[in-house]
C-alpha positions in Angstrom: -0.1 0.2 -0.1 1.3 4.0 -0.5 2.5 5.3 2.3 1.4 9.0 2.5 4.9 10.5 3.2 7.3 7.7 1.4 10.2 10.0 2.4 11.1 13.0 4.6 11.7 16.6 1.6 9.1 16.6 -1.2 6.8 13.5 -0.6 6.0 15.6 2.8 4.2 18.3 1.6 2.6 16.8 -1.2 0.5 14.0 1.5 0.5 17.1 3.6 -1.5 19.0 0.7 -4.4 16.3 0.4 -4.8 16.7 3.8 -8.6 17.2 4.5 -10.3 18.6 7.1 -13.5 18.0 7.0 -15.6 19.6 9.5 -19.2 20.2 11.5 -20.7 22.9 13.9 -23.5 20.9 15.6 -25.6 23.6 18.2 -23.0 24.2 20.7 -20.6 25.5 17.6 -18.3 22.9 17.8 -16.0 22.3 15.4 -14.3 18.4 14.7 -11.8 18.0 12.2 -11.7 14.1 10.8 -7.6 14.0 8.7 -9.3 11.4 5.9 -5.8 11.1 4.4 -4.9 8.9 7.2 -6.8 6.3 6.2 -3.9 5.7 3.6 -2.0 5.1 6.6 -2.8 2.0 7.4 0.2 -0.1 7.3 3.4 0.2 9.1 6.7 1.0 6.9 9.3 0.2 9.2 9.8 -2.3 11.3 12.7 0.1 12.8 11.5 3.1 16.1 12.5 6.8 15.0 14.9 7.5 17.4 13.3 10.0 19.6 15.9 12.8 20.0 14.6 13.3 15.9 12.0 14.7 17.7 11.3 18.7 17.3 10.0 20.9 20.4 6.9 23.0 18.6 6.2 26.3 19.8 3.3 28.8 19.8 3.2 31.7 21.8 0.1 33.1 20.7 -1.9 30.2 21.7 0.2 29.4 23.9 1.0 25.5 24.0 4.4 23.9 22.7 4.3 19.6 21.6 6.9 17.7 19.8 6.1 17.0 16.5 8.7 14.6 14.2 8.8 17.1 11.8 8.6 20.5 11.2 4.5 20.3 10.9 2.7 21.6 8.3 0.3 24.9 9.0 -3.0 25.2 8.0 -5.5 28.1 9.3 -9.6 28.3 7.6 -12.1 30.0 8.2 -15.3 28.6 8.9 -18.4 30.2 8.9 -22.0 29.0 11.5 -24.8 30.6 13.2 -24.9 31.1 16.8 -28.6 31.6 17.5 -29.6 33.8 14.5 -26.2 35.5 14.6 -23.5 34.9 11.2 -19.7 34.0 13.1 -16.9 32.8 11.7 -14.8 30.0 13.9 -10.7 30.5 13.1 -9.6 27.0 13.1 -5.7 26.8 13.1 -4.4 23.2 12.1 -0.7 21.6 12.6 0.0 18.7 11.8 3.2 16.3 11.1 3.8 12.8 9.9 6.6 9.9 11.0 8.3 8.7 7.9 9.3 5.4 9.7 6.1 4.8 11.4 3.4 6.4 8.2 1.3 7.9 11.6 0.0 11.0 11.7 -0.3 13.9 14.4 -2.8 16.5 14.3 -2.9 19.8 16.8 -5.7 22.0 16.3 -6.9 24.5 18.0 -9.9 27.7 18.0 -11.8 30.1 19.9 -15.4 31.0 20.2 -16.1 34.4 18.1 -16.2 37.6 19.8 -19.1 38.1 22.2 -19.6 34.1 23.2 -18.3 32.0 25.4 -18.0 28.0 26.4 -19.3 27.6 29.4 -20.8 24.5 29.9 -17.4 21.8 28.5 -19.9 18.5 28.8 -22.0 20.1 26.0 -18.7 19.9 23.9 -17.0 16.3 25.0 -21.2 15.3 23.7 -20.6 17.2 20.2 -17.6 15.5 20.0 -19.0 12.2 20.3 -21.7 12.6 17.8 -19.2 14.0 15.4 -16.7 11.3 15.9 -20.0 8.3 15.8 -20.9 9.8 13.0 -18.1 9.2 10.5 -16.7 6.0 12.7 -17.1 4.2 16.0 -16.0 4.9 19.3 -13.5 2.3 19.9 -12.4 3.6 23.3 -15.0 5.8 26.0 -14.0 9.5 26.9 -12.3 9.1 30.1 -10.4 12.4 31.6 -7.0 13.5 31.3 -5.6 16.5 32.6 -1.6 18.9 31.3 -0.6 22.1 33.5 -3.9 21.4 36.0 -6.0 21.6 32.6 -8.9 19.1 32.5 -10.1 17.6 29.3 -11.1 13.8 27.7 -9.4 11.3 26.0 -11.1 9.0 22.9 -10.2 6.9 21.2 -11.5 6.2 17.5 -11.7 4.0 14.8 -12.6 5.8 11.0 -14.9 4.5 8.9 -11.6 4.7 6.1 -10.0 2.5 8.0 -7.4 3.6 10.9 -7.2 3.7 14.2 -7.1 7.6 16.0 -7.0 8.8 20.1 -8.1 12.5 20.0 -7.9 14.3 23.3 -10.0 17.1 24.2 -8.6 20.2 26.6 -10.6 23.7 27.0 -8.9 26.9 28.3 -11.0 29.5 28.8 -12.6 30.0 25.5 -10.1 28.1 23.3 -10.4 24.8 22.1 -7.2 22.3 21.3 -8.2 19.4 19.7 -4.9 16.4 19.5 -5.1 13.7 16.8 -2.8 10.7 17.7 -2.9 8.4 14.6 -2.2 4.7 15.8 -1.7 0.8 15.2 -3.7 -0.4 18.2 -5.0 0.8 21.3 -3.5 0.7 24.3 -5.1 1.2 28.2 -4.1 4.3 30.4 -1.5 6.1 29.6 1.3 5.5 27.4 4.7 6.8 29.4 6.5 6.2 26.1 4.0 8.0 23.9 6.4 11.7 22.5 3.7 13.4 21.6 0.7 13.4 24.1 3.3 13.5 27.1 5.4 16.5 25.9 2.0 18.8 24.8 2.0 21.7 27.5 0.5 24.4 27.6 2.0 27.6 28.5 1.2 30.7 30.4 -0.9 33.9 27.8 1.8 36.0 26.4 -0.7 40.0 27.1 -2.2 41.7 24.1 -1.2 44.4 22.6 -4.4 46.3 24.0 -6.5 48.6 21.4 -7.8 52.2 23.0 -11.0 52.5 22.3 -12.7 56.7 21.6 -16.2 57.8 21.6 -16.5 60.9 20.5 -20.2 61.2 20.4 -20.5 59.3 24.3 -17.5 61.3 25.3 -15.4 58.1 26.5 -12.2 55.5 26.3 -11.3 52.0 26.9 -9.0 49.9 26.9 -9.5 46.7 24.6 -7.6 43.9 24.1 -8.2 44.2 20.5 -10.0 46.4 17.7 -13.2 45.5 19.3 -16.2 44.0 17.0 -19.6 46.8 17.1 -22.5 45.1 17.4 -25.3 46.1 16.0 -29.1 44.6 16.9 -32.1 44.8 14.0 -34.9 44.6 15.9 -34.9 48.2 18.5 -36.3 46.7 22.0 -38.7 49.8 23.8 -39.1 47.7 26.9 -35.9 48.5 28.5 -35.1 51.2 30.5 -32.0 51.7 28.3 -31.2 53.2 25.6 -29.1 54.5 22.4 -27.2 50.8 23.2 -23.7 50.2 21.9 -22.2 46.7 22.0 -18.3 45.8 21.8 -17.2 42.8 21.9 -13.6 42.5 22.1 -11.1 38.4 22.2 -7.6 38.1 23.8 -6.3 36.9 20.5 -3.1 35.0 22.9 -6.3 33.6 25.1 -9.7 33.3 23.2 -10.7 35.1 26.2 -14.7 37.1 25.5 -14.3 40.7 26.8 -17.1 43.3 25.7 -18.7 46.6 26.7 -21.5 48.5 26.4 -22.9 52.3 26.9 -26.5 52.8 27.1 -28.2 56.2 28.6 -31.4 55.1 31.2 -34.4 56.6 29.3 -35.9 59.5 30.6 -39.4 58.0 31.7 -36.8 55.9 34.0 -37.7 55.7 37.5 -35.7 55.3 40.5 -35.6 55.8 44.5 -31.7 56.3 43.9 -28.0 55.3 41.9 -28.1 52.5 44.6 -31.8 50.8 43.8 -30.8 51.4 40.0 -27.4 49.2 40.6 -29.8 47.2 42.4 -32.3 46.2 39.8 -29.9 46.5 36.7 -27.4 44.0 39.1 -31.0 41.4 39.4 -31.7 41.8 35.7 -28.3 40.4 34.6 -27.5 37.9 36.6 -30.0 34.9 34.8 -31.4 32.3 36.4 -28.2 29.6 35.8 -25.8 32.3 37.4 -25.7 32.6 41.2 -24.0 35.7 42.7 -20.2 34.8 44.3 -19.2 38.6 45.0 -20.4 41.7 45.0 -18.3 45.2 45.6 -19.0 48.8 45.8 -16.1 50.4 43.5 -14.6 53.8 42.6 -12.5 54.3 39.3 -11.4 57.8 37.4 -14.6 59.4 39.6 -17.0 57.5 38.6 -19.0 54.9 41.2 -20.1 51.8 40.5 -19.8 47.8 40.9 -18.3 44.6 40.4 -19.6 41.2 41.3 -18.6 38.0 40.1 -21.2 34.8 39.3 -21.0 31.6 38.8 -23.3 29.2 36.4 -24.4 27.1 38.9 -24.5 24.2 36.3 -21.1 24.2 34.4 -19.5 26.7 37.4 -17.9 29.0 35.1 -17.4 32.3 36.3 -17.5 35.7 34.8 -16.4 38.7 36.2 -18.4 41.8 35.5 -18.6 45.7 36.2 -21.5 48.3 35.8 -21.2 52.0 36.0 -23.9 54.9 36.3 -22.8 58.4 35.3 -26.1 60.3 36.0 -28.2 59.5 33.4 -25.1 57.3 31.3 -24.8 53.7 31.9 -21.7 51.6 31.4 -21.4 48.1 31.0 -18.1 45.8 31.1 -18.1 41.8 31.7 -15.2 39.4 31.3 -15.4 35.8 30.6 -12.4 33.6 30.7 -9.9 31.3 32.8 -9.6 31.6 36.7 -6.3 32.5 36.0 -6.8 35.6 33.0 -10.2 36.5 35.1 -8.7 38.0 37.8 -5.2 38.4 36.1 -3.9 41.2 34.4 -5.0 42.1 31.1 -8.8 41.8 32.5 -7.1 44.2 34.9 -5.6 46.2 32.8 -9.8 46.1 30.3 -11.9 47.3 34.2 -9.7 49.7 35.0 -9.7 51.6 31.9 -13.0 53.4 31.4 -12.6 57.1 31.4 -14.9 60.0 31.2 -14.0 63.0 28.4 -16.7 65.5 29.0 -19.2 65.9 30.8 -22.9 63.3 31.3 -25.9 64.5 30.9 -27.8 65.2 34.3 -29.8 63.0 34.9 -33.6 63.5 37.8 -34.0 59.7 39.2 -36.6 59.9 41.4 -39.1 62.6 40.1 -42.3 60.6 38.7 -43.0 60.4 35.0 -46.5 58.8 34.6 -47.9 62.3 33.6 -45.0 62.4 30.6 -45.2 58.7 30.0 -49.3 58.6 30.3 -49.3 61.9 27.9 -47.0 60.3 25.1 -48.3 57.2 24.3 -50.6 59.4 22.7 -48.1 61.2 20.3 -48.7 61.5 17.0 -45.2 61.2 16.7 -45.1 57.3 16.6 -41.4 56.9 17.6 -42.7 59.2 20.6 -45.6 56.6 21.6 -43.3 53.7 20.6 -40.8 55.0 23.5 -43.8 56.4 26.1 -45.1 52.5 25.2 -42.4 50.6 25.7 -41.7 52.2 29.2 -45.0 50.7 30.5 -42.9 47.7 31.7 -39.9 48.6 33.4 -41.7 51.5 34.9 -43.6 51.4 38.1 -46.8 52.9 39.3 -47.4 54.4 42.5 -50.5 54.5 44.3 -51.5 58.7 43.5 -50.2 58.1 39.9 -53.1 55.6 39.5 -55.3 58.7 38.3 -53.1 59.1 35.5 -53.0 55.9 34.2 -57.3 55.9 35.0 -57.4 58.7 32.8 -55.4 57.2 30.0 -57.1 53.8 30.1 -60.5 56.8 28.9 -59.0 57.6 25.6 -58.6 55.2 22.3 -55.6 54.0 21.0 -55.3 52.8 17.4 -53.4 49.4 18.6 -56.6 48.6 20.9 -57.6 45.9 18.0 -54.0 44.1 18.7 -53.4 41.7 21.4 -50.6 43.9 23.1 -51.9 47.4 22.4 -51.3 50.0 24.9 -54.6 49.2 27.3 -53.6 46.2 27.2 -50.3 47.1 28.3 -51.9 48.9 31.4 -54.1 47.1 32.2 -51.7 44.0 32.5 -49.5 46.9 34.5 -52.2 47.0 37.4 -52.0 43.6 37.5 -49.7 44.4 40.2 -49.5 47.9 40.8 -54.3 48.3 41.0 -55.8 49.1 44.2 -59.9 48.9 45.3 -60.6 52.0 43.2 -58.5 50.2 39.9 -61.8 47.6 40.5 -64.1 50.0 40.7 -62.7 51.3 37.1 -61.9 48.9 35.4 -66.2 47.2 35.9 -66.8 50.8 34.7 -64.8 51.1 31.8 -65.6 47.1 30.3 -69.2 48.1 29.5 -67.4 51.3 27.6 -65.5 48.9 24.9 -67.0 47.8 22.8 -65.8 45.8 19.6 -62.7 46.3 21.7 -62.9 42.5 23.0 -59.6 41.5 24.0 -59.7 45.1 25.8 -62.5 43.0 27.7 -60.7 40.1 27.7 -58.3 42.0 29.3 -59.6 43.0 31.8 -61.8 40.3 33.0 -57.9 38.4 33.4 -56.2 41.3 35.9 -59.8 41.7 37.5 -59.7 38.1 39.9 -55.8 40.0 40.8 -56.8 42.7 42.1 -58.9 42.2 45.5 -60.7 38.2 45.5 -63.6 38.6 47.8 -64.7 41.8 46.1 -63.3 41.5 42.5 -64.3 37.8 42.0 -68.2 38.5 41.3 -67.5 41.4 39.3 -65.5 39.3 37.1 -68.2 36.2 36.9 -70.8 39.0 36.3 -69.5 41.0 33.3 -68.2 37.1 32.1 -71.9 35.8 32.2 -73.3 38.9 30.9 -71.3 40.8 28.5 -68.7 37.5 27.3 -65.5 38.8 24.7 -66.9 36.5 22.5 -64.8 37.8 19.9 -61.3 37.3 21.6 -58.5 36.0 20.3 -57.4 35.2 24.3 -59.7 32.6 25.7 -57.5 32.1 28.0 -57.0 35.0 29.4 -60.6 35.6 29.4 -61.2 31.5 31.7 -58.3 32.2 34.0 -60.5 33.3 36.8 -61.7 29.9 36.5 -58.8 27.5 35.9 -56.7 29.5 38.5 -59.9 28.3 41.0 -61.2 25.0 40.7 -63.3 25.9 43.3 -64.3 29.2 42.1 -65.6 26.7 38.8 -67.1 23.8 41.1 -69.0 26.8 43.3 -70.5 29.0 40.2 -70.4 26.7 37.2 -74.4 27.1 36.3 -74.0 31.1 35.7 -70.7 29.9 33.2 -72.3 26.9 30.8 -74.4 29.4 28.4 -71.1 30.3 26.9 -71.0 26.9 25.7 -72.8 28.4 22.7 -69.9 30.6 21.4 -68.3 28.6 18.8 -64.1 30.1 20.4 -65.6 29.3 24.2 -66.4 25.6 24.0 -63.1 24.2 24.5 -62.2 26.3 27.3 -65.1 25.8 28.5 -65.4 21.8 28.4 -61.8 21.4 29.8 -62.8 23.3 32.7 -65.9 21.0 33.2 -63.7 18.2 33.4 -61.1 19.6 35.8 -63.8 19.7 37.7 -65.5 16.6 37.4 -61.7 15.1 38.1 -62.2 15.7 41.7 -62.5 13.6 43.9 -65.3 14.4 45.1 -69.2 13.5 44.8 -69.7 17.2 45.1 -67.9 18.2 42.3 -68.8 15.3 39.5 -72.4 15.9 40.3 -72.6 20.2 39.0 -71.3 19.2 35.7 -73.2 16.1 35.4 -76.2 17.8 36.7 -74.8 20.4 33.3 -74.1 17.4 31.2 -76.6 17.9 28.1 -75.9 21.3 28.3 -73.0 20.7 28.2 -72.9 18.5 24.6 -75.8 20.6 23.2 -73.5 21.1 20.2 -71.6 18.2 20.1 -73.5 16.2 17.3 -72.8 18.7 15.3 -69.3 19.7 16.1 -67.8 15.9 15.7 -69.5 15.6 12.2 -68.0 19.2 11.4 -64.8 18.3 12.2 -64.9 14.5 10.3 -66.2 17.2 7.4 -63.1 19.4 7.8 -61.0 16.6 8.3 -61.7 15.2 5.0 -61.3 19.0 3.2 -58.1 20.2 5.4 -56.8 17.3 6.7 -56.2 19.0 9.7 -56.6 15.8 13.0 -56.0 18.4 15.9 -59.3 19.4 17.6 -59.2 21.3 21.4 -63.5 20.7 21.5 -63.4 16.6 20.3 -60.6 15.5 22.2 -62.6 17.5 25.6 -65.7 15.7 24.3 -64.0 12.4 24.0 -62.7 13.1 28.1 -65.8 13.9 29.1 -68.0 10.9 28.0 -65.2 9.2 30.0 -66.4 11.4 32.9 -70.1 10.9 33.0 -72.1 8.0 32.4 -74.9 8.3 29.2 -74.6 5.4 28.1 -77.0 6.7 24.8 -75.0 9.4 24.0 -71.7 8.0 24.2 -72.7 5.1 22.1 -73.8 7.9 19.3 -71.0 10.5 19.5 -68.5 7.4 19.2 -70.4 5.8 16.5 -70.2 8.7 14.4 -66.7 9.4 14.8 -64.8 5.6 15.2 -67.1 4.5 11.8 -65.3 7.5 10.0 -62.0 7.5 11.9 -61.8 3.9 13.0 -57.7 5.1 13.6 -58.1 8.9 13.6 -56.5 10.8 16.3 -59.1 10.6 19.3 -60.2 6.6 18.5 -58.5 5.6 21.5 -60.0 8.1 23.6 -63.6 7.3 22.1 -62.5 3.6 23.2 -62.1 4.7 26.3 -65.7 6.3 27.3 -66.5 3.6 25.8 -65.2 1.5 28.0 -66.0 4.1 30.8 -69.7 3.4 29.8 -70.1 -0.1 29.2 -69.9 0.2 25.3 -68.8 -3.3 23.5 -65.1 -2.5 21.3 -64.3 -3.5 18.3 -61.9 -6.8 19.3 -59.4 -5.6 16.0 -59.8 -2.1 16.6 -58.7 -3.3 20.8 -55.7 -5.5 19.5 -54.7 -2.7 17.5 -54.3 -0.4 20.2 -53.3 -2.8 22.7 -50.2 -3.8 20.9 -49.2 -0.1 20.6 -46.9 1.6 23.4 -48.6 4.9 22.0 -52.0 3.5 22.9 -51.7 0.5 25.4 -51.9 2.7 28.5 -54.5 4.5 27.9 -56.5 1.2 27.7 -54.7 -0.7 30.3 -55.4 2.6 33.1 -59.5 2.7 31.4 -59.6 -0.9 32.3 -58.6 -1.3 35.3 -60.0 1.8 36.6 -63.7 0.5 34.9 -63.2 -3.8 36.8 -61.9 -4.9 33.6 -58.8 -6.4 34.1 -60.0 -9.1 32.5 -59.8 -8.0 29.0 -56.3 -6.8 29.8 -54.1 -9.2 27.5 -52.2 -11.3 30.5 -49.0 -10.5 29.1 -49.4 -6.7 29.6 -50.4 -7.1 33.1 -46.8 -8.8 33.9 -45.1 -6.1 36.0 -41.4 -6.5 33.5 -44.2 -5.6 31.0 -45.7 -2.3 32.8 -42.4 -1.2 33.6 -41.6 -1.4 30.5 -45.0 0.7 29.5 -44.2 3.2 31.9 -40.7 4.3 30.3 -41.5 4.8 27.4 -44.3 7.0 28.9 -41.7 8.4 30.7 -39.6 9.6 27.7 -42.1 10.1 25.2 -43.6 12.5 27.6 -40.4 14.9 27.1 -40.8 16.4 24.0 -37.6 17.3 23.8 -36.3 14.1 23.2 -39.4 11.9 21.2 -39.8 8.3 21.7 -37.4 5.7 22.7 -36.6 2.4 20.3 -35.5 -0.5 20.7 -36.7 -0.6 24.3 -35.5 -4.0 25.7 -34.5 -5.1 29.3 -31.5 -5.8 30.9 -33.0 -6.7 35.1 -33.5 -5.6 38.1 -31.8 -3.8 41.2 -32.9 -3.3 44.6 -33.8 -1.1 47.4 -35.3 -1.2 50.2 -37.3 -4.3 49.1 -38.7 -3.0 46.4 -37.7 -4.0 42.7 -36.8 -1.4 39.9 -36.7 -2.8 35.6 -33.6 -1.8 34.6 -33.4 -1.1 30.7 -31.8 0.4 27.6 -33.4 2.4 24.7 -32.6 5.0 22.0 -33.9 7.9 20.6 -36.1 7.0 17.0 -34.5 10.2 15.5 -31.6 9.9 18.0 -28.5 9.5 14.7 -26.3 8.1 16.9 -28.5 5.8 18.0 -26.6 5.9 21.1 -27.7 3.4 24.2 -29.5 5.0 27.0 -30.4 3.8 31.0 -33.5 4.3 32.6 -35.6 2.2 35.2 -39.0 2.1 36.3 -40.7 1.0 39.9 -40.7 0.5 42.8 -42.9 -2.4 42.3 -43.5 -5.4 45.6 -42.6 -8.5 44.6 -45.3 -10.9 43.4 -47.4 -8.2 42.9 -50.2 -8.3 40.7 -51.8 -4.9 40.8 -50.9 -2.2 38.8 -50.1 1.5 39.8 -51.7 4.7 37.0 -50.9 7.8 39.4 -48.0 8.5 37.4 -45.2 6.4 35.5 -42.9 6.0 38.2 -40.3 6.0 35.5 -36.4 8.1 35.0 -33.9 8.5 32.9 -30.9 10.8 33.3 -30.2 9.7 29.4 -26.8 9.1 30.3 -24.6 7.1 27.6 -25.6 2.4 28.6 -22.2 1.8 31.1 -21.0 -2.0 31.2 -22.5 -1.3 35.2 -25.5 -0.8 34.4 -26.4 -2.1 37.6 -24.6 0.2 39.4 -26.1 3.1 36.7 -29.3 2.0 38.4 -28.4 2.4 41.5 -28.1 5.7 41.4 -30.9 6.9 39.5 -33.6 5.2 42.4 -32.7 8.3 44.5 -33.9 11.2 41.6 -36.5 8.8 40.3 -38.2 8.5 44.1 -38.0 12.2 44.6 -39.6 13.4 41.4 -43.0 12.0 42.1 -42.6 13.0 46.1 
């Protein structure tokens, strides 16, 4: 077989020119490189090992690493376009490759930084991305194991490529930089190979200082030092709902470390109010810290005469730290942040960045504490659309005080061009009153309601807000307005009915008042859903309320089902909330004749339709016979079996369930299937096979392996279901009682399963 590198002179370059770089950008922006030309090196071409002294030490000060190669490496740079969210970015790949002419083996080092303004905080996701890409191009012959170099943890994997060669890959992440080392091998060995020159010689060096770039803004009157010339970030859509306006965002990457630095300059909105500057800092920090972050440290600072706050946050999941500073000078607002490895985060480079802000001209004065309510309520009516949009946006962040409510009420009495939209000015103001209104607000909104003829979305918002204001007073008004003057043309029935869905006891007591809403097509699905929620309560009184109003609720059922079947034939739309709710309520309230009529209509037309199983369950609940062929068809499917078994169990007909499906292991398998399927982000499981059982406190847990149907890698995962009592014949339908961490199946699956018992039991406490 021809060798890629037959000698050390011209063939080395010609062979390396054949090196093809295959890359794939995943959702985590991980870049994997596979040198496919290494497939040609499948045989050793020399029996004699090359002396160690022939290897050369290669040092890259910019990338901050050193490594030994058998020969001077070939280098290559390539920009790769990618998407991060909606943003178009480019990754710069830097690759160095060298081949050993005595062994025919090739060695590769590649590194890349993440683009300006992005930071790789979750290293575990990076590993998952590499695993996925490598598995797609071959086979992971050695599972990932942890390795480290100079205090930086990484992973090592063994890969057998489809093209016919083996490779050991090591991956290290240092701050915002990813290093990938690939060594072609003839065969894999366990553990560290002390004689491995390539891997053992790889070291991470201290980052060298950048040249720094002083950025000056004549417009805003400031200067700041950054590691390199920044990229200006432009927002495509203007946001009016922030109290910061005119934001200028600058992103800079340290070229010597990959660390990400960002700087934003904004001004406080003229509609913004705060008690004092300390409250501005407090509110801003609260908004900046995400749900993943924990505040680690907070300090008051002053740099070059400007007051500020420094705060350190830690990602609760990845443990990555972020250092930030906010400075406020009257109406000017500055936000600085750095994401880097810890040595740089608190080192010289970030110190220069954070301490370099200088204001070069006086800031605009700003009155923090004065009321802006009159200005907002006046400007939302401005003929200047830019002014009115900014004022309407201020409703999101401005907090109205009780003495300002009359201004809000006066504004609500006016008509606005966006009254017919779902997010108009009046809807914004009414929603604001949910938390900032008082008893006077109830009276005002009740009086405003009848004046809103033709503005049903505004009326719907009033009905949505009223129950939150004063439950003793407002609930009765809510019910009166809803039952006597419903906004039947609203596009958001959920808003209207929230007072009933949020309090099922209120719905039960007052259900008779809202039953007449059944005549409105758009109200019908939600009203039936509420009826089902009431009927599901384990109380004779609750059940009686629905059964007493059952005929009224089902008044349009026959026409709706027939209309659905007719429309489905013409438009092919399977989903219908109202049909689903009809089937549910027939399974709750016994009416043999009506259930037979309606389910016959549906099942004769759609025996394998979307709601066929729901219709069969309704028939079981009413003691009606079912087509045995259909029962077998749906019993044989893991997607529909659970509902049928549950219905037969609930109505004391377990004899109609095939004995196989009553066995504990089969029921556990079904429960795990339903559990995984319920997670919409995962998809349905496939290849679901029983591995065995584990026990805890005398209870059995069934252990399964499975794959996700849409997973192209077809990775084997592990899940459990239980607990079950040995020898028990009863089944538990109060929940699925299954759990999966979605981890890859390991050889020691017993230990994996044991570790999942506590998360399973905690999940259903």
